[in-house]
Biopython code that builds the backbone (N, CA, C, O; Angstrom):
import numpy as np
from Bio.PDB.StructureBuilder import StructureBuilder

atoms = [
    (1, "MET", "N", (71.723, 134.911, 128.895)),
    (1, "MET", "CA", (70.994, 134.308, 129.945)),
    (1, "MET", "C", (69.994, 135.243, 130.400)),
    (1, "MET", "O", (70.292, 136.414, 130.634)),
    (2, "ALA", "N", (68.812, 134.788, 130.540)),
    (2, "ALA", "CA", (67.651, 135.536, 131.126)),
    (2, "ALA", "C", (67.736, 135.519, 132.495)),
    (2, "ALA", "O", (68.280, 136.549, 132.891)),
    (3, "SER", "N", (67.394, 134.706, 133.461)),
    (3, "SER", "CA", (67.212, 135.085, 134.807)),
    (3, "SER", "C", (68.305, 134.185, 135.387)),
    (3, "SER", "O", (68.678, 134.594, 136.486)),
    (4, "GLY", "N", (68.901, 133.125, 134.984)),
    (4, "GLY", "CA", (69.992, 132.346, 135.698)),
    (4, "GLY", "C", (69.210, 131.427, 136.328)),
    (4, "GLY", "O", (70.020, 130.692, 136.893)),
    (5, "ILE", "N", (68.231, 131.079, 136.537)),
    (5, "ILE", "CA", (67.240, 129.951, 137.388)),
    (5, "ILE", "C", (66.731, 129.215, 136.541)),
    (5, "ILE", "O", (65.928, 129.696, 135.742)),
    (6, "GLY", "N", (67.023, 128.055, 136.507)),
    (6, "GLY", "CA", (66.522, 126.947, 135.840)),
    (6, "GLY", "C", (65.742, 125.986, 136.327)),
    (6, "GLY", "O", (65.248, 126.333, 137.400)),
    (7, "TYR", "N", (65.370, 124.722, 135.920)),
    (7, "TYR", "CA", (64.617, 123.505, 136.153)),
    (7, "TYR", "C", (65.318, 123.318, 137.817)),
    (7, "TYR", "O", (64.777, 123.413, 138.919)),
    (8, "ARG", "N", (66.612, 123.045, 137.459)),
    (8, "ARG", "CA", (67.510, 122.606, 138.987)),
    (8, "ARG", "C", (67.879, 124.023, 139.710)),
    (8, "ARG", "O", (68.839, 123.918, 140.474)),
    (9, "GLY", "N", (67.508, 124.871, 139.652)),
    (9, "GLY", "CA", (67.774, 126.053, 140.541)),
    (9, "GLY", "C", (68.895, 126.853, 139.695)),
    (9, "GLY", "O", (69.099, 126.829, 138.481)),
    (10, "THR", "N", (69.527, 127.535, 140.670)),
    (10, "THR", "CA", (70.546, 128.679, 139.985)),
    (10, "THR", "C", (71.653, 128.108, 139.260)),
    (10, "THR", "O", (72.345, 127.275, 139.845)),
    (11, "ASN", "N", (71.892, 128.393, 138.210)),
    (11, "ASN", "CA", (73.079, 128.089, 137.402)),
    (11, "ASN", "C", (74.299, 128.341, 138.238)),
    (11, "ASN", "O", (74.378, 129.149, 139.163)),
    (12, "ARG", "N", (75.153, 127.617, 137.833)),
    (12, "ARG", "CA", (76.641, 127.642, 138.558)),
    (12, "ARG", "C", (77.458, 128.644, 138.167)),
    (12, "ARG", "O", (78.449, 128.895, 138.853)),
    (13, "CYS", "N", (77.195, 129.334, 137.072)),
    (13, "CYS", "CA", (78.054, 130.607, 136.256)),
    (13, "CYS", "C", (77.161, 131.874, 136.694)),
    (13, "CYS", "O", (77.581, 133.022, 136.546)),
    (14, "PHE", "N", (75.841, 131.571, 137.267)),
    (14, "PHE", "CA", (75.131, 132.989, 137.114)),
    (14, "PHE", "C", (75.745, 134.131, 138.006)),
    (14, "PHE", "O", (75.686, 135.318, 137.683)),
    (15, "PRO", "N", (76.400, 133.621, 139.274)),
    (15, "PRO", "CA", (77.072, 134.853, 140.135)),
    (15, "PRO", "C", (77.997, 135.602, 139.238)),
    (15, "PRO", "O", (78.006, 136.833, 139.223)),
    (16, "PHE", "N", (78.789, 134.862, 138.477)),
    (16, "PHE", "CA", (79.784, 135.668, 137.387)),
    (16, "PHE", "C", (79.169, 136.351, 136.204)),
    (16, "PHE", "O", (79.611, 137.348, 135.634)),
    (17, "TRP", "N", (78.284, 135.795, 135.969)),
    (17, "TRP", "CA", (77.194, 136.729, 134.933)),
    (17, "TRP", "C", (76.834, 138.192, 135.798)),
    (17, "TRP", "O", (77.002, 139.325, 135.346)),
    (18, "GLU", "N", (76.343, 137.876, 137.037)),
    (18, "GLU", "CA", (75.688, 139.054, 137.689)),
    (18, "GLU", "C", (76.906, 140.074, 137.670)),
    (18, "GLU", "O", (76.659, 141.243, 137.372)),
    (19, "ASP", "N", (78.234, 139.688, 137.977)),
    (19, "ASP", "CA", (79.082, 140.509, 138.257)),
    (19, "ASP", "C", (79.619, 141.369, 136.932)),
    (19, "ASP", "O", (79.841, 142.578, 136.858)),
    (20, "PHE", "N", (79.744, 140.395, 135.970)),
    (20, "PHE", "CA", (79.971, 141.102, 134.587)),
    (20, "PHE", "C", (78.678, 142.047, 134.290)),
    (20, "PHE", "O", (78.978, 143.224, 134.093)),
    (21, "GLN", "N", (77.450, 141.768, 134.231)),
    (21, "GLN", "CA", (76.592, 142.735, 134.011)),
    (21, "GLN", "C", (76.517, 143.790, 134.585)),
    (21, "GLN", "O", (76.188, 144.816, 133.989)),
    (22, "GLN", "N", (76.883, 143.751, 136.202)),
    (22, "GLN", "CA", (76.931, 144.852, 136.802)),
    (22, "GLN", "C", (77.837, 145.937, 136.460)),
    (22, "GLN", "O", (77.542, 147.125, 136.336)),
    (23, "CYS", "N", (79.274, 145.245, 136.286)),
    (23, "CYS", "CA", (80.189, 145.981, 135.913)),
    (23, "CYS", "C", (79.995, 146.564, 134.373)),
    (23, "CYS", "O", (80.646, 147.556, 134.047)),
    (24, "TYR", "N", (79.170, 145.988, 133.513)),
    (24, "TYR", "CA", (79.078, 146.256, 132.113)),
    (24, "TYR", "C", (78.323, 147.836, 132.316)),
    (24, "TYR", "O", (78.814, 148.872, 131.867)),
    (25, "PHE", "N", (77.085, 147.761, 133.059)),
    (25, "PHE", "CA", (76.225, 148.877, 132.898)),
    (25, "PHE", "C", (76.736, 149.761, 133.786)),
    (25, "PHE", "O", (76.427, 150.910, 133.470)),
    (26, "SER", "N", (77.552, 149.678, 135.005)),
    (26, "SER", "CA", (78.068, 150.774, 135.592)),
    (26, "SER", "C", (79.335, 151.310, 134.935)),
    (26, "SER", "O", (79.833, 152.309, 135.454)),
    (27, "SER", "N", (79.820, 150.876, 134.053)),
    (27, "SER", "CA", (81.206, 151.488, 133.382)),
    (27, "SER", "C", (80.854, 152.606, 132.813)),
    (27, "SER", "O", (79.862, 152.659, 132.086)),
    (28, "LYS", "N", (81.773, 153.861, 133.119)),
    (28, "LYS", "CA", (81.740, 154.745, 132.367)),
    (28, "LYS", "C", (82.450, 154.839, 131.035)),
    (28, "LYS", "O", (82.181, 155.772, 130.279)),
    (29, "GLN", "N", (83.273, 153.993, 130.735)),
    (29, "GLN", "CA", (84.159, 153.945, 129.618)),
    (29, "GLN", "C", (83.236, 153.538, 128.274)),
    (29, "GLN", "O", (82.304, 152.757, 128.463)),
    (30, "GLU", "N", (83.396, 153.879, 127.384)),
    (30, "GLU", "CA", (82.731, 153.519, 126.189)),
    (30, "GLU", "C", (83.186, 151.988, 125.922)),
    (30, "GLU", "O", (82.355, 151.090, 125.784)),
    (31, "SER", "N", (84.320, 151.816, 125.874)),
    (31, "SER", "CA", (84.696, 150.446, 125.192)),
    (31, "SER", "C", (84.510, 149.187, 126.581)),
    (31, "SER", "O", (84.853, 148.005, 126.560)),
    (32, "ARG", "N", (83.994, 149.797, 127.460)),
    (32, "ARG", "CA", (83.856, 148.720, 128.887)),
    (32, "ARG", "C", (85.407, 147.624, 128.997)),
    (32, "ARG", "O", (85.518, 146.449, 129.346)),
    (33, "SER", "N", (86.121, 148.326, 128.672)),
    (33, "SER", "CA", (87.662, 147.537, 128.878)),
    (33, "SER", "C", (87.907, 147.336, 130.461)),
    (33, "SER", "O", (88.668, 146.425, 130.787)),
    (34, "ASP", "N", (87.394, 148.017, 131.324)),
    (34, "ASP", "CA", (87.420, 147.676, 132.694)),
    (34, "ASP", "C", (86.627, 146.316, 133.040)),
    (34, "ASP", "O", (86.704, 145.865, 134.183)),
    (35, "CYS", "N", (85.934, 145.725, 132.142)),
    (35, "CYS", "CA", (85.095, 144.413, 132.705)),
    (35, "CYS", "C", (85.736, 143.365, 131.939)),
    (35, "CYS", "O", (85.122, 142.301, 131.850)),
    (36, "VAL", "N", (86.521, 143.441, 131.543)),
    (36, "VAL", "CA", (87.314, 142.255, 130.843)),
    (36, "VAL", "C", (87.583, 141.325, 131.955)),
    (36, "VAL", "O", (87.382, 140.136, 131.709)),
    (37, "GLY", "N", (87.997, 141.639, 133.125)),
    (37, "GLY", "CA", (88.495, 140.608, 133.923)),
    (37, "GLY", "C", (86.843, 139.787, 134.436)),
    (37, "GLY", "O", (86.791, 138.587, 134.704)),
    (38, "ALA", "N", (85.875, 140.519, 134.476)),
    (38, "ALA", "CA", (84.621, 139.785, 134.792)),
    (38, "ALA", "C", (84.157, 139.046, 133.621)),
    (38, "ALA", "O", (83.563, 137.988, 133.828)),
    (39, "ARG", "N", (84.363, 139.496, 132.265)),
    (39, "ARG", "CA", (84.030, 138.688, 131.379)),
    (39, "ARG", "C", (84.799, 137.407, 131.378)),
    (39, "ARG", "O", (84.189, 136.338, 131.391)),
    (40, "ASP", "N", (85.960, 137.450, 131.364)),
    (40, "ASP", "CA", (87.187, 136.186, 131.464)),
    (40, "ASP", "C", (86.530, 135.587, 132.407)),
    (40, "ASP", "O", (85.898, 134.657, 131.907)),
    (41, "ASP", "N", (86.370, 135.662, 133.516)),
    (41, "ASP", "CA", (85.550, 134.839, 134.913)),
    (41, "ASP", "C", (84.511, 134.254, 134.263)),
    (41, "ASP", "O", (84.481, 133.026, 134.182)),
    (42, "TYR", "N", (83.578, 134.982, 133.743)),
    (42, "TYR", "CA", (82.048, 134.247, 133.141)),
    (42, "TYR", "C", (82.579, 133.287, 132.163)),
    (42, "TYR", "O", (82.346, 132.120, 132.478)),
    (43, "LEU", "N", (83.264, 133.455, 131.002)),
    (43, "LEU", "CA", (83.437, 132.877, 130.064)),
    (43, "LEU", "C", (84.400, 131.402, 130.691)),
    (43, "LEU", "O", (84.103, 130.233, 130.440)),
    (44, "GLU", "N", (85.500, 131.832, 131.482)),
    (44, "GLU", "CA", (85.903, 130.556, 132.016)),
    (44, "GLU", "C", (85.227, 129.672, 132.936)),
    (44, "GLU", "O", (85.757, 128.578, 133.127)),
    (45, "CYS", "N", (84.137, 129.952, 133.549)),
    (45, "CYS", "CA", (83.287, 129.447, 134.370)),
    (45, "CYS", "C", (82.284, 128.430, 133.373)),
    (45, "CYS", "O", (81.748, 127.383, 133.734)),
    (46, "LEU", "N", (82.211, 129.037, 132.093)),
    (46, "LEU", "CA", (80.962, 128.636, 131.090)),
    (46, "LEU", "C", (82.000, 127.147, 130.228)),
    (46, "LEU", "O", (81.597, 126.005, 130.007)),
    (47, "HIS", "N", (83.020, 127.593, 129.998)),
    (47, "HIS", "CA", (83.837, 126.817, 129.017)),
    (47, "HIS", "C", (85.315, 126.289, 129.570)),
    (47, "HIS", "O", (86.018, 125.548, 128.883)),
    (48, "HIS", "N", (85.638, 126.678, 130.666)),
    (48, "HIS", "CA", (86.885, 125.965, 131.169)),
    (48, "HIS", "C", (88.335, 126.075, 130.198)),
    (48, "HIS", "O", (89.275, 125.327, 130.470)),
    (49, "PHE", "N", (88.393, 126.644, 129.539)),
    (49, "PHE", "CA", (89.584, 127.172, 128.458)),
    (49, "PHE", "C", (90.810, 127.218, 129.499)),
    (49, "PHE", "O", (91.807, 126.535, 129.263)),
    (50, "LYS", "N", (90.755, 127.826, 130.369)),
    (50, "LYS", "CA", (92.151, 127.901, 131.218)),
    (50, "LYS", "C", (92.459, 126.823, 132.044)),
    (50, "LYS", "O", (93.661, 126.624, 132.217)),
    (51, "GLU", "N", (91.652, 126.061, 132.608)),
    (51, "GLU", "CA", (91.653, 124.762, 133.236)),
    (51, "GLU", "C", (91.776, 123.469, 132.422)),
    (51, "GLU", "O", (92.171, 122.447, 132.985)),
    (52, "ILE", "N", (91.473, 123.469, 131.194)),
    (52, "ILE", "CA", (91.534, 122.414, 130.384)),
    (52, "ILE", "C", (93.023, 122.621, 129.619)),
    (52, "ILE", "O", (93.581, 121.597, 129.225)),
    (53, "ALA", "N", (93.639, 123.844, 129.412)),
    (53, "ALA", "CA", (95.097, 124.106, 129.133)),
    (53, "ALA", "C", (95.889, 123.962, 130.178)),
    (53, "ALA", "O", (97.050, 123.709, 129.857)),
    (54, "ARG", "N", (95.667, 124.037, 131.430)),
    (54, "ARG", "CA", (96.418, 123.717, 132.620)),
    (54, "ARG", "C", (96.451, 122.283, 132.707)),
    (54, "ARG", "O", (97.534, 121.799, 133.036)),
    (55, "VAL", "N", (95.414, 121.437, 132.463)),
    (55, "VAL", "CA", (95.515, 120.037, 132.664)),
    (55, "VAL", "C", (96.452, 119.429, 131.441)),
    (55, "VAL", "O", (97.180, 118.449, 131.601)),
    (56, "ARG", "N", (96.323, 120.164, 130.181)),
    (56, "ARG", "CA", (96.990, 119.263, 129.201)),
    (56, "ARG", "C", (98.165, 119.750, 129.454)),
    (56, "ARG", "O", (98.971, 118.835, 129.279)),
    (57, "THR", "N", (98.848, 120.975, 129.863)),
    (57, "THR", "CA", (100.166, 120.930, 130.280)),
    (57, "THR", "C", (100.749, 120.033, 131.124)),
    (57, "THR", "O", (101.811, 119.444, 130.919)),
    (58, "ILE", "N", (100.043, 119.937, 132.069)),
    (58, "ILE", "CA", (100.453, 118.769, 133.050)),
    (58, "ILE", "C", (100.411, 117.846, 132.718)),
    (58, "ILE", "O", (101.451, 117.305, 133.092)),
    (59, "GLN", "N", (99.794, 117.136, 132.149)),
    (59, "GLN", "CA", (99.680, 115.818, 131.343)),
    (59, "GLN", "C", (101.053, 115.855, 130.127)),
    (59, "GLN", "O", (101.777, 114.893, 129.871)),
    (60, "ALA", "N", (101.104, 116.641, 129.772)),
    (60, "ALA", "CA", (102.300, 116.593, 128.651)),
    (60, "ALA", "C", (103.878, 116.594, 129.728)),
    (60, "ALA", "O", (104.853, 115.893, 129.456)),
    (61, "VAL", "N", (103.829, 117.228, 130.543)),
    (61, "VAL", "CA", (105.061, 117.062, 131.417)),
    (61, "VAL", "C", (105.028, 115.499, 132.168)),
    (61, "VAL", "O", (105.964, 114.713, 132.314)),
    (62, "GLU", "N", (104.056, 115.408, 132.447)),
    (62, "GLU", "CA", (103.922, 113.860, 133.029)),
    (62, "GLU", "C", (104.234, 112.825, 131.804)),
    (62, "GLU", "O", (104.798, 111.805, 132.198)),
    (63, "ARG", "N", (104.073, 112.859, 130.903)),
    (63, "ARG", "CA", (104.388, 111.993, 129.577)),
    (63, "ARG", "C", (105.801, 112.214, 129.330)),
    (63, "ARG", "O", (106.505, 111.215, 129.188)),
    (64, "GLU", "N", (106.304, 113.321, 129.260)),
    (64, "GLU", "CA", (107.849, 113.633, 129.298)),
    (64, "GLU", "C", (108.607, 112.993, 130.242)),
    (64, "GLU", "O", (109.467, 112.152, 129.979)),
    (65, "ASN", "N", (108.169, 113.543, 131.827)),
    (65, "ASN", "CA", (108.701, 112.673, 132.670)),
    (65, "ASN", "C", (108.825, 110.800, 132.678)),
    (65, "ASN", "O", (109.740, 110.032, 132.977)),
    (66, "PHE", "N", (107.707, 110.643, 132.294)),
    (66, "PHE", "CA", (107.458, 109.139, 132.216)),
    (66, "PHE", "C", (108.807, 108.492, 130.985)),
    (66, "PHE", "O", (109.669, 107.662, 131.274)),
    (67, "ALA", "N", (108.635, 109.127, 129.720)),
    (67, "ALA", "CA", (109.603, 109.003, 128.843)),
    (67, "ALA", "C", (110.948, 108.920, 129.169)),
    (67, "ALA", "O", (111.725, 108.057, 128.762)),
    (68, "LYS", "N", (111.238, 109.968, 130.018)),
    (68, "LYS", "CA", (112.674, 110.047, 130.628)),
    (68, "LYS", "C", (113.061, 109.066, 131.563)),
    (68, "LYS", "O", (114.206, 108.630, 131.678)),
    (69, "ALA", "N", (112.139, 108.748, 132.190)),
    (69, "ALA", "CA", (112.586, 107.654, 133.643)),
    (69, "ALA", "C", (112.392, 106.401, 132.613)),
    (69, "ALA", "O", (113.208, 105.521, 132.889)),
    (70, "LYS", "N", (111.745, 106.136, 131.759)),
    (70, "LYS", "CA", (111.856, 104.823, 130.887)),
    (70, "LYS", "C", (113.330, 104.670, 130.346)),
    (70, "LYS", "O", (114.080, 103.694, 130.352)),
    (71, "ASN", "N", (113.493, 105.907, 129.895)),
    (71, "ASN", "CA", (114.852, 105.697, 129.204)),
    (71, "ASN", "C", (115.787, 105.638, 130.006)),
    (71, "ASN", "O", (116.692, 104.925, 129.572)),
    (72, "ASN", "N", (116.073, 106.255, 131.419)),
    (72, "ASN", "CA", (116.853, 106.054, 132.485)),
    (72, "ASN", "C", (116.726, 104.759, 133.285)),
    (72, "ASN", "O", (117.593, 104.448, 134.101)),
    (73, "GLY", "N", (115.555, 103.935, 133.035)),
    (73, "GLY", "CA", (115.385, 102.554, 133.668)),
    (73, "GLY", "C", (114.872, 103.059, 134.924)),
    (73, "GLY", "O", (115.199, 102.191, 135.733)),
    (74, "THR", "N", (114.440, 103.697, 135.359)),
    (74, "THR", "CA", (113.823, 103.788, 136.509)),
    (74, "THR", "C", (112.326, 103.964, 136.481)),
    (74, "THR", "O", (111.755, 104.085, 135.397)),
    (75, "GLU", "N", (111.645, 103.985, 137.651)),
    (75, "GLU", "CA", (110.175, 103.667, 137.657)),
    (75, "GLU", "C", (109.262, 104.954, 137.703)),
    (75, "GLU", "O", (109.016, 105.407, 138.821)),
    (76, "HIS", "N", (108.851, 105.447, 136.838)),
    (76, "HIS", "CA", (107.546, 106.751, 137.113)),
    (76, "HIS", "C", (106.353, 106.184, 136.409)),
    (76, "HIS", "O", (106.280, 105.537, 135.364)),
    (77, "LYS", "N", (105.369, 106.622, 137.314)),
    (77, "LYS", "CA", (103.968, 106.115, 137.265)),
    (77, "LYS", "C", (103.180, 107.586, 136.861)),
    (77, "LYS", "O", (103.461, 108.641, 137.430)),
    (78, "ILE", "N", (102.332, 107.495, 135.975)),
    (78, "ILE", "CA", (101.577, 108.713, 135.376)),
    (78, "ILE", "C", (100.333, 108.371, 136.123)),
    (78, "ILE", "O", (99.972, 107.197, 136.209)),
    (79, "ILE", "N", (99.643, 109.378, 136.683)),
    (79, "ILE", "CA", (98.516, 109.222, 137.439)),
    (79, "ILE", "C", (97.441, 109.731, 136.504)),
    (79, "ILE", "O", (97.628, 110.863, 136.059)),
    (80, "SER", "N", (96.472, 109.163, 136.174)),
    (80, "SER", "CA", (95.257, 109.071, 135.382)),
    (80, "SER", "C", (94.573, 110.449, 135.977)),
    (80, "SER", "O", (94.319, 110.430, 137.181)),
    (81, "LEU", "N", (94.279, 111.547, 135.295)),
    (81, "LEU", "CA", (93.015, 112.365, 136.017)),
    (81, "LEU", "C", (91.748, 111.766, 135.467)),
    (81, "LEU", "O", (90.806, 111.759, 136.259)),
    (82, "ALA", "N", (91.541, 111.274, 134.299)),
    (82, "ALA", "CA", (90.314, 111.085, 133.885)),
    (82, "ALA", "C", (89.541, 109.458, 134.466)),
    (82, "ALA", "O", (88.355, 109.157, 134.333)),
    (83, "SER", "N", (90.514, 108.699, 135.045)),
    (83, "SER", "CA", (89.852, 107.360, 135.253)),
    (83, "SER", "C", (89.651, 107.263, 136.949)),
    (83, "SER", "O", (89.658, 106.155, 137.485)),
    (84, "GLY", "N", (89.484, 108.420, 137.691)),
    (84, "GLY", "CA", (89.287, 108.423, 139.335)),
    (84, "GLY", "C", (90.396, 108.315, 139.716)),
    (84, "GLY", "O", (90.376, 107.609, 140.724)),
    (85, "GLY", "N", (91.754, 108.741, 139.382)),
    (85, "GLY", "CA", (92.817, 108.624, 140.321)),
    (85, "GLY", "C", (93.455, 107.524, 140.196)),
    (85, "GLY", "O", (94.272, 107.298, 141.089)),
    (86, "GLY", "N", (93.330, 106.595, 139.202)),
    (86, "GLY", "CA", (94.087, 105.516, 139.183)),
    (86, "GLY", "C", (95.482, 105.807, 138.403)),
    (86, "GLY", "O", (95.699, 106.888, 137.856)),
    (87, "THR", "N", (96.394, 104.736, 138.410)),
    (87, "THR", "CA", (97.705, 104.885, 137.837)),
    (87, "THR", "C", (97.958, 103.855, 136.644)),
    (87, "THR", "O", (97.674, 102.660, 136.563)),
    (88, "SER", "N", (98.528, 104.640, 135.827)),
    (88, "SER", "CA", (98.642, 103.946, 134.539)),
    (88, "SER", "C", (100.134, 104.005, 134.035)),
    (88, "SER", "O", (100.702, 105.097, 134.058)),
    (89, "SER", "N", (100.766, 102.940, 133.603)),
    (89, "SER", "CA", (102.101, 103.112, 133.191)),
    (89, "SER", "C", (102.326, 102.728, 131.707)),
    (89, "SER", "O", (103.446, 102.827, 131.206)),
]
sb = StructureBuilder()
sb.init_structure("model")
sb.init_model(0)
sb.init_chain("A")
sb.init_seg("    ")
for serial, (resi, resn, name, xyz) in enumerate(atoms, 1):
    if name == "N":
        sb.init_residue(resn, " ", resi, " ")
    sb.init_atom(name, np.array(xyz, "f"), 0.0, 1.0, " ", f" {name:<3s}", serial, name[0])
structure = sb.get_structure()
């Protein structure tokens, strides 16, 4: 990342990059292990690994609850996160 400023202004992850860069260059450890948290925050901002994993876990639980409700004869609606908040059954 060169400057963090592009055609449409500052990149949304640039503050995380600055935090990581500041930690990295001010670290007194050779391994820079004290900057792992800052690096993880920056990578999460870029790729959303943790967010995607959490959404998949929630969706799996919702599908499981729907299957249980269907087997019990009760009504349970799954809220779709992708379609703008609508429900599907």
